[in-house]
C-alpha positions, -999 to +999 in steps of 0.1 A: -011+120-499+004+100-517+041+113-533+059+082-540+050+049-551+061+015-568+048-009-597+068-041-609+038-064-616+045-084-650+027-071-677+005-100-678-007-096-648-017-062-651-034-071-682-055-096-666-063-074-639-073-040-655-085-059-686-064-045-714-067-063-749-029-070-746+001-064-723+021-036-720+047-031-741+082-020-727+073-015-689+102-021-667+098-029-622+102+006-609+105+009-576+103+044-561+081+068-586+081+099-580+062+133-593+070+150-622+080+114-638+062+099-669+037+071-651+014+043-666-026+052-668-054+031-676-080+053-692-104+044-719-097+051-757-116+061-782-133+033-785-139+023-757-116+002-745-092+001-718-055+009-726-024+019-705-010+052-715+019+073-699+013+102-683+035+131-666+026+124-630+009+160-616-020+173-638-016+202-658-053+221-665-056+220-701-065+264-694-029+263-680-006+292-694+026+270-688+031+233-692+043+224-659+020+224-625+033+228-582+041+200-564+006+207-549-014+188-580+004+152-579-032+146-555-065+154-560-086+159-524-119+142-522-135+160-512-133+189-535-122+172-569-152+183-584-156+221-574-114+226-578-110+244-609-082+221-618-098+191-613-132+199-618-138+192-658-114+160-655-133+147-630-163+147-654-149+136-682-114+122-677-107+094-649-084+073-652-064+043-626-028+044-617-019+010-612+001+007-583+020-023-566+018+001-530+031+035-519+049+048-497+043+075-463+065+089-437+057+093-402+073+122-384+099+108-349+122+113-325+148+108-348+135+123-384+109+106-410+104+071-408+091+058-446+067+034-443+056+008-474+022+002-479+012-032-501-019-054-508-026-077-487-036-105-511-029-103-548-001-079-565-022-050-575-039-019-564-057+005-586-053+042-574-087+063-585-069+091-611-079+122-630-059+129-661-056+159-684-044+170-717-022+202-719-014+222-751-016+214-790+000+192-817+038+183-809+034+201-777+006+182-764+011+158-735-011+142-710-007+142-675-025+132-641-034+130-606-041+107-579-069+116-554-066+109-518-089+105-490-092+105-454-068+074-441-085+036-430-076+029-393-046+009-407-029+035-424-042+067-404-010+048-379+012+066-400-005+094-423-041+110-417-044+109-458-042+076-484-046+072-521-081+058-529-079+027-542-110+013-563-122-020-563-124-041-590-160-045-589-158+000-595-130+000-624-162-001-651-183+032-632-154+052-628-136+052-664-170+054-677-173+086-693-204+089-695-212+092-660-204+127-651-230+133-618-210+137-587-235+117-569-227+086-585-189+094-585-183+105-549-193+077-532-163+057-545-141+083-531-135+066-500-105+048-474-107+010-484-107-016-459-081-017-434-081-056-447-072-049-481-035-033-473-006-047-448+021-022-441+059-027-430+090+000-429+114+002-451+148+023-454+154+063-459+172+051-494+139+054-508+140+090-496+158+100-532+141+091-563+178+080-574+176+049-560+150+026-574+155-014-568+141-044-554+156-037-522+137-006-513+107-027-506+130-050-480+114-044-446+136-028-419+123-035-377+095-039-367+062-033-383 
């Protein structure tokens, strides 16, 4: 799964990698992004150009009676995303990219859970496959999102059996295109990324608290 991640790249770098018309404004470095917080998401706008917009992390289906949902909707399983009622409409029409500098995962040990940080082996940014949905009308309306997860690759499996779907740049266009709705064309993208795309190392348990949000959370502690 993916329950915490970081995004600290410069806006100019984000704009270049994701093909944005201009760097996103007012984007501060974040080192411990947690569920229910607003997160920057890239989607196609009404003019079919890519835009970065804030969304609540934890998808709220448009048919939900309440503007909230459980922790479980921060992630959607790649295996069932096209059939689950909470996600199937968004999977066909409202797909997005979630930029990340890396993500955290926890490994059970004899002394408690040890957090590990996954980051790109080359470059600065990863792109998680995501879905978004709009809930409500008028002033009450808001957008929310989920990150799709799949089986872990050989590297990530050392820590956890699941990982976010990390898309390569060559897949951005197809994933974002609302004209593509056939699961047969989309599901092949929802696979583990190659293990050599990422690296991982242990970090401080300070990341366990969302109140901590500083660059020190990404410093390695102990051997990888």
